[in-house]
Every structure is written in structure tokens, then in C-alpha cells.
C-alpha positions in Angstrom: 36.4 21.1 -11.9 35.8 17.6 -13.6 32.4 15.4 -11.6 30.5 12.8 -12.7 27.0 13.9 -12.6 26.1 16.0 -15.3 23.3 19.5 -14.4 20.6 17.5 -15.6 21.2 14.6 -13.4 22.1 17.2 -10.2 18.9 19.2 -11.0 16.2 15.8 -11.0 18.2 14.7 -7.4 17.2 18.0 -6.1 13.4 18.1 -7.6 12.9 14.5 -5.6 15.0 16.1 -2.6 18.2 15.5 -2.1 20.2 17.2 0.7 21.6 20.7 -0.3 25.2 20.9 1.1 25.0 24.5 1.2 22.5 24.5 4.0 24.8 23.0 6.6 25.0 25.7 8.5 21.8 26.5 8.8 21.5 23.1 10.5 24.1 23.7 13.0 22.1 26.9 13.9 19.5 23.9 14.8 21.5 21.7 16.5 22.0 24.9 18.6 19.0 26.1 19.4 17.2 23.0 20.1 20.0 22.7 22.4 19.1 25.5 24.1 15.3 25.0 24.1 15.8 20.9 25.0 19.0 20.1 26.3 17.7 17.0 28.3 15.3 16.4 24.6 17.0 12.8 22.9 17.5 13.9 19.1 19.5 10.8 18.3 19.3 7.3 18.7 21.6 4.6 17.4 20.5 1.9 16.3 23.9 0.5 15.0 24.7 -2.1 17.7 21.4 -3.6 17.6 17.5 -2.4 18.3 16.9 -3.4 21.6 17.1 -1.3 23.7 20.6 -2.1 26.0 22.2 -1.9 22.6 20.9 1.6 21.7 22.9 4.8 22.1 21.4 7.7 22.8 22.0 11.6 22.2 20.3 14.5 24.1 20.6 17.4 21.9 23.0 18.9 24.3 25.4 15.8 23.9 24.8 16.0 20.2 25.9 20.0 20.4 28.6 19.4 22.3 30.5 16.3 20.1 29.7 18.6 17.1 31.7 21.4 18.6 33.9 18.6 19.4 34.7 17.7 16.1 34.7 21.5 14.6 37.2 22.6 17.2 39.3 19.5 15.8 39.2 20.3 12.6 40.6 23.9 13.4 
């Protein structure tokens, strides 16, 4: 596999706190656990459209889990 990144670059980025993508299953478990523990609590606040309260999009933990499950289902 060819890559533009050298092993020492990857090692340095991980030392500095870069994400490790092999933990994706653990992150799904975290989402699922919080969706059942705090279904109505806010999980995500999107400020893409602006910082004003009426322009913010909000997702609860249960809505976020629903969306992720929908994405996974459509990728299968």
C-alpha cells in the first residue's frame, strides 16, 4: 500500500493526540450507550448555518443514534 505518510510522521501525530480510526466500533458503542442512558439530552449542536440560537441545529443522543443506524443500513 502506497502512502504519502512516513511511519515517523504517523507516530508523531499519534503522540500529539491524533485520532485512531480503529476505535470506530468503540465510538459506536459509546453513542449507543448514551442514546439509551440520555435519550433526550443534547449530543450535537451544529453551528454551520450560524451562531444565533434559531440557526443552530441540535441532535439528541437518540436522534444521533437513529441517524448513524440509518447511514449504516444504507451502506450495507
